C-alpha positions as CSV (number, residue, x, y, z in Angstrom):
1,M,0.0,0.0,0.0
2,L,2.8,2.4,0.9
3,L,4.5,1.6,-2.4
4,I,1.3,2.5,-4.3
5,L,1.1,5.9,-2.5
6,A,4.7,6.6,-3.2
7,Q,4.3,5.8,-6.9
8,E,1.2,8.1,-7.1
9,S,3.0,11.0,-5.4
10,N,5.9,10.5,-7.8
11,T,3.6,10.5,-10.7
12,G,2.1,13.9,-9.7
13,W,5.6,15.4,-9.4
14,T,6.6,14.0,-12.7
15,V,3.5,15.4,-14.4
16,G,4.0,18.7,-12.7
17,Y,7.6,18.9,-13.8
18,T,6.7,17.9,-17.3
19,I,4.1,20.6,-17.6
20,G,6.4,23.1,-16.1
21,I,9.2,22.3,-18.6
22,I,6.7,22.4,-21.5
23,V,5.5,25.9,-20.3
24,V,9.1,27.2,-20.0
25,L,9.9,25.8,-23.5
26,A,6.8,27.5,-25.0
27,V,7.7,30.8,-23.4
28,V,11.3,30.6,-24.6
29,A,10.0,29.7,-28.1
30,L,7.9,32.8,-28.1
31,V,10.4,35.2,-26.5
32,V,13.5,34.3,-28.5
33,P,12.1,35.5,-31.9
34,I,10.9,38.7,-30.3
35,L,14.4,39.3,-28.8
36,M,16.0,38.6,-32.2
37,L,13.7,41.0,-33.9
38,A,14.4,43.7,-31.3
39,R,18.1,43.2,-31.8
40,S,17.7,43.5,-35.6
41,I,15.7,46.7,-35.1
42,G,18.3,48.1,-32.7
43,G,21.1,47.4,-35.2
44,R,19.2,49.3,-37.9
45,A,18.3,52.2,-35.6
46,A,21.8,53.7,-35.9
47,A,21.6,53.8,-39.7
48,I,18.1,55.2,-39.6
49,N,19.2,57.9,-37.2
50,A,22.1,58.8,-39.4
51,H,19.8,59.2,-42.4
52,L,17.4,61.3,-40.4
53,E,20.3,63.6,-39.4
54,D,21.3,63.9,-43.0
55,A,17.8,64.9,-43.9
56,V,17.8,67.5,-41.2
57,R,21.1,68.9,-42.5
58,H,19.9,68.9,-46.1
59,T,16.6,70.6,-45.4
60,D,18.0,73.2,-42.9
61,A,18.0,75.9,-45.5
62,L,14.3,75.7,-45.9
63,K,13.9,77.6,-42.6
64,G,14.8,80.8,-44.5
65,L,12.3,80.1,-47.3
66,N,9.6,82.5,-45.8
67,T,12.1,85.3,-45.7
68,T,13.0,84.6,-49.4
69,I,9.3,84.6,-50.3
70,E,8.8,87.9,-48.5
71,S,11.8,89.5,-50.2
72,A,10.7,88.3,-53.6
73,G,7.3,89.8,-52.9
74,A,8.8,93.1,-52.0
75,I,11.0,93.1,-55.1
76,T,8.2,92.3,-57.5
77,A,6.0,94.9,-55.8
78,G,8.7,97.5,-56.4
79,L,9.1,96.4,-60.0
80,N,5.4,96.7,-60.6
81,R,5.4,100.2,-59.0
82,G,8.3,101.2,-61.3
83,R,6.6,99.8,-64.3
84,T,3.4,101.7,-63.4
85,R,5.3,105.0,-63.0
86,L,7.0,104.5,-66.3
87,G,3.6,103.9,-68.0
88,G,4.0,100.2,-68.7
């Protein structure tokens, strides 16, 4: 009788450990691809940041575009006034 109880209690532990190992393996199988993808993204982040910094540097001159437009408007208005005074 004691041998049967010992076998039943060992069976429970065996089933518990087996389920635990299966759960751990499932979690590892799900987490490893996520970590690999995160590493890949992290590796590309430096290149992406460098390209964004290039874009900022190349488009920096656009900040003065409104000033250029205002100056061009003043120049064309002056030319129109001159033309009007000259009768054209």
